[in-house]
N, C-alpha and C positions, 0 to 999 in steps of 0.2 A: 219441274226441274229444268234449269237452263242447259241447253246442249253446249258442250265444251267446244273450244276451237280445235286447232291442230293437236293431234295426240302427242303425249309426252314421249321422250326417248325411252327405249327399253329400260326396264328397271335393272339396276346393277345386280349381279349375282351375290347372294348372301355369303358371308364369311362365317365359318363355324367357330364359335367360341365355347369350348367345353361342351360341344354338342348342340348349342343353341345358335341358330342362324341369325346373323345381323347384316342388314342391307347397308352397304357403305355409301350412303348418300353424301354428296359433296356439300349439301346445305339443306336447311329446312325448306327452302324454295323448291329444290329438286324433289323432296319428299311430297310436298304439296302438289306438284305437277303430276307425280305418279298417282297420288290419291284422286286427283281430278280426272285422270284418264279412267280409273276404275269406276268412279261414280258416274261418269258420262256413259260408260258401257252398260251400267246397270248390274254388273256382276257383283256378287257378294265378296267382301274382303274384310279381314279381321287383322287389325294392327295392334302390336304390343310394344310398349316402351320397356326396354330391357336394361337393367342396371346390374351391378355385381351381386347385390343381395338376391335378386330374382334368380340369377343363374346358380348361385350357391344353394338356394332353396330347392331348385330343380334337381340338383345333384343328389339330394336326399329324399325328394318327394316324387315318386314315379308319376303320380297324377299330374303334377305341375309340369314335369318334363314332357309328358305326352301332349299337354295343351300347347306348350311352347314349340314342340315339333310340328304341330298342325297349323299354327298361325300362318297367315299369308305374308306378313311383313313384321320383322323385328327391327326396331330403331335403336340407335346407340344413345341410351339415356344417361350414361354415367362415364366419367373420365376413366374409371377403371376398365370399362369395356373397350374404350379407345386404346388404352395402353396395352390391353391384352391382344388386340388386333395387331398392334405393332410387334409385340413379342412373338406371336404365333404365325403371322402372315407377312411381316415385313412392311406393313403399311399402317399409317396413322389415320384412322377414319375420323371424320368430324362428328361431334355430338349434335343431336337434335332431340332435346328432351321432350318427354310427353307433354309437359306444360307448354313449351314453346310451340310444338306442333299444334296443340289444341287451339292456341290463340291465333296462329297463322291460318288454320282452317276456318276459324270463325270469321276472320277478315275476308277470306276467299268466299265463304258461304254467302256473306252479305253482297259481295260483288256478283256472284253467279246466280243468286236466287235459290241456293240450296236450302232445304228445310232441315232444321236441327231439332233433335230431342235430347234433353238433359236428364239423365237418370243418376240419382245418388246424392250424397251429402244429407244434411238435416233439412227438414222442411223450410226453415228460415233461410238457410244458406242457399238452397237450391232456387227458391223463388227470387231471392235478391240477386243471385248470379244471372238469372234470366233477364231481370230488369236492367241490370247494369250493362250486360252485353248488348242489349238492344240500344241503350243510350249511346254506347261507345261505337256502335256499328250500325248507322242508319240503313234501313232496308233489310236488316237481318230478320229472317223468319224463324223464330223459335216456336215450333208448332206443338210442343208439349214439354212438360217438365214434371218430374216425380221424384220425391226424396227416396233415399235408399232403405227406409224402414218399412218394408212391406213383407207380406207373407204369401200372397197369391201371385206367383210369377205369371200364370196364364192371363190374369187380368191386366198386368202391366204390359205384357207382350201385345195383347189386343189393343191397348191404348197406343202403343208405339206404332203398330201397323195401321191403325185407323188414322193416325196423324199424317201418314204419307211421308215420314221423315226420310231424308237421304243420308243423314249422318246421325248416328247414335253414340253419344259420349257417356260412359259409365264411370262414375266416381264412387267406388265402394271400397277403395283400398285394395292393395295387392296381397295375396293372389285371389281374393274373393271375387274381384271384378272379372278377372280372366276366367275363373271357373264358371261364373254365371254366363258370360258371353258364350263360352265354348259349349256349355250345356244347352243353350237355347238358340244358338246361331241359326240353325235350320228353320226355326219358326219365326225368326225376325226378318222382316222384309227389307229393312234399311240396307242399302248397298254397303255402307261403310260403318264399321263398329270399332271402337277403340276404348280401352280403359284409360282413364285420365287421373286416377288417384285423387290427390287433394286440389286439383286444378279448379274445381267448382268453388271450393272455399277461397282460393286466391281470387277468382273472378268476382266473388261476392264481397270481397274485402275483409272477410273474417280471418284470413290467414295472409301472410305476406311472404313473398319470395326473398331469397337472399339478395343483398345489394349487388349491383351490376358487376363489381369486381369479382365476386365469387361466381357469378353466372358465366362470365367470360373466361375465367380460368378453370372452369369445371370443378370448382371446390365448394359447391353449394352444400354438400354433405357436411363439411366442416362447420359451416355456419349453423346448420340445423342441429348438429351434434351439441353445440354450445347453447343455442338460443331457442330451439324448438320447445314450446310449452307442452306439457303433458308427457314428455319422455322422462321416465324414471331413470335413475342411474343404471338399473338392471337392463332396461331397454337400450340405453346408449351403449353399454358394454356389449350386449348381444349383437347389435348391428355393426359395431366396430369389428368384433371378432368374425362376423360373417364376411366382411370385406377383406380382412386379412386372410381368411381361409380361401377365399376366391383367388386372391393374388398368388398364394402359395400353390394352389392347384394349377394356375396358369403357368407359373414358373416350372413346375414339374413337367407339364406337358411340353413346354418349350425346350427344356433340356432333353426330354425323351425324343422329340422330333429331330433335334440337332444331332443326337447320337445316331439315330437311324440314317439320317442324311449322310453323315460322315463315314458310316460303315459301308456305304455303297461302293461299287467298283469304280465309278467315276465321281470323285468328290465334287460337290458343288462349289462355286466361288466362295460361298459363305464358309464352307469347311476349310478351304485353303487359306482363308484370311488369318 
């Protein structure tokens, strides 16, 4: 592993969004710099891309909530989370999606000589992703890859550790990937672990991201809602309702916080407005 240069600035303090901490990075570049500092130090770090559906699920699933409370870094993966930060904390944080961060880190890995392990997706998609990422990033060291259809976790962990990987990307879908990393984090030697959802399928070319307009405006979900193959009407409705429920929960908390603030002896400027 290549030793990093000057250490990154201190990581911003997380903002709680319905109990889930989101680090308000100013850009994906800042997130990469913080990841670089962690990797250079050799300490273990577990990052999670957090969107409204994941927070909504955590409100109902104590196991997922516990995992999200224990992660080292939660990044703002959805525009709904950014809006929630505005409503609850008075600041609009920038999105850095899990897919964006994955590709940024791959570029940095090629430049820094970091070793990468890809875990997840189908055998064909995983192998093709490894090949294409190498082609697109000369010098990239992908020291291991394994599809997500395995039964012996100990064997996979042994393979990861034997590879000497610095970064482990797990694409098993959420929350399965978060549960798997959390369960085995102590046994995994790679300093940096992150679930990347369908990013391996994107890297392989088997799936495509929304057009740039949707990416820039944070409305990728709307594109997926209409164009994502394999989503039945029931799934589309369920995911839409999860997002609506999330925003309603945020609105309730915002109103509750405002009432508490306005009932204090010294009203805040916001209360006087």
